[in-house]
ZATISE-180515 format. One record per residue (C-alpha): residue in three letters; x, y, z. Coordinates in steps of 0.2 Angstrom, whole numbers, plus 5000, padded with zeros to 4 digits. Layout:
// ZATISE-180515
ALAXYZ/...
***
This chain:
// ZATISE-180515
MET503951445123/PHE505751385123/LEU506151205129/ALA507651105133/ARG507050955124/ARG505650905111/PRO503950925119/SER502750775120/THR501250775108/ARG500150805123/ARG501150965128/ILE501051025110/ASP499150995110/ARG498951095126/PHE500051235119/LEU498951235103/ALA497351235113/ALA497951385124/SER498451475108/GLN496651475101/ALA496051625110/LEU497651725109/PRO497751885099/LEU499051925086/SER500652005092/TYR500652145079/ALA499552255069/PRO498952285056/THR498752125046/GLY499252115028/ILE500952185031/VAL501852065018/LYS500652095004/GLU501852224997/PRO503652255001/PRO503752395014/ARG504752555012/THR505652535028/GLY505952385041/ARG506452205039/PHE505752125024/ASP506351945018/GLU505851865002/GLU506351704993/VAL505651664976/VAL506251514966/ALA505751414952/ILE505051234957/GLY504251174942/ARG503451204925/GLY501651214919/GLN499951184925/GLN500151004932/ASP501651064943/PHE500651214948/GLU499251094954/ARG500450984963/ALA501251134972/ARG499551204977/ALA499151034985/ALA500851034994/LEU500551205001/GLN498751155006/ALA499551015016/TRP500851125023/GLN502251025015/GLN503351175014/PHE503651135033/ASP504350955030/ILE506151005031/GLY506650905046/TRP507051035059/VAL505351125059/GLU503651045061/LEU501851115060/TRP500451065072/PRO499250995070/PRO500050905055/ARG499050955038/ALA498051085047/SER496751185037/VAL497451335028/ALA495751425030/ALA495851595038/GLY495651585057/THR496551415059/THR497751415073/VAL499351325072/ALA500951285082/VAL502651295074/LEU503951175083/ILE505751225079/ARG507351125084/HIS508651265086/LEU510451245092/GLY510151115106/PHE508451175111/TRP506651185105/SER505351315103/LEU503451315101/ASN502751465092/GLY500851505090/ALA500251575073/ARG498551605064/VAL498151595046/LEU497451765041/TYR497051775023/ASP497251685006/VAL498051754991/GLN496751804978/PRO497251774960/SER496651904947/ASP495951874929/GLY496351684927/GLU498051684934/ALA498751524942/ARG499051584959/PHE498751504977/GLY499451544994/TYR499051615012/ALA499851705026/TYR499951675044/GLY500251805058/THR501151775074/LEU500151765091/THR500751835107/ASN501551665112/HIS502751665097/ALA504651715099/GLU504451835084/ALA503151955079/GLY502651975061/GLU501851895046/GLU502351765033/LEU501651725016/PHE501751565006/GLU501251554988/VAL501451474972/PHE501051544955/ILE501451524936/ASP502551654929/PRO501651704914/ALA503251754904/SER504151584907/GLY502851464912/ALA503851414927/VAL503051374943/MET503651494956/TYR503751474975/ARG503751624986/ILE504051655005/ARG503851835011/ALA504051885029/ILE504152035040/SER504652005058/TRP505452075073/PRO505952005090/HIS504551975102/ALA505351865116/ALA506951915126/LEU507951775119/THR507551825102/TYR508151995105/ILE509851935112/GLY510051805099/GLN509551905084/PRO511051865073/ILE510651675075/VAL508851705073/ARG509151795056/VAL510251645051/LEU508851515055/GLN507551625046/ALA508651625030/ARG508951435032/PHE507051405034/ARG506751495018/ARG508051395009/ASP507551235016/SER505751265012/ALA506051304994/ALA507151154992/ALA505751045000/MET504451114988/ARG505651084973/ALA506050904978/LEU504150874980/LEU503850924962/ALA505450834955/ALA504850674964/GLY503450654951/PRO501550654952/SER501350534967/SER502150644979/PRO500850764986/
***
C-alpha cells in the first residue's frame, strides 16, 4: 500500500488486522536459508561486537526488532513477537511518500552443537510491494570470537510501482541493509544498558 503521507496509528492497525489472514506472496518458504544458484540474492554480514555478552545483547536486540530502528523504517506493532506465525507491518518512508507492507515470521534459526546463533526469517504477504523472504541473525564466529550480524534476502517486484521503480527499490534495499547493520553495531557500542 503506497501513501502520500504517513498513515495514522489507526490506519496502520487496520492494515495489520487485514494482513492477519493474507497468504504469503511466494513459495516455497525457506528460500534464504542457502544462497540460490540463480536469481536475486542479497546478503550483508558485519561484525558488531565480540564475545558472549555482546552476543546476548545482540540477541535481545533482534528479539525486540531493534534492527528496524533506523529512522526511515518502522515495524508494527513495535516490539512484536518473533515467534513463527506473527504478522507484522513494515512502514517505510521513501522519496516523498510512504508504504505499508505486510510480512509474517516464518521460522527461527536453529543453532547446532552448542554454537551461539539466533535469528528468524519473515516472508512477504500479498499486500507487500515486494515478494520474497528476509533473514535476520546474529552469531559468534568461532574462528575470531566476533559477534556477526547477517541479513539475507531474496525478493522480486510484486506491485506495479516496484516494477517501474526497480533501480530505486534496489538502492533502498541496500540502504536498509547498511542502516540496519549500523543500528545493531551502535546498540552494542552503546554499552550494556542499550537493549
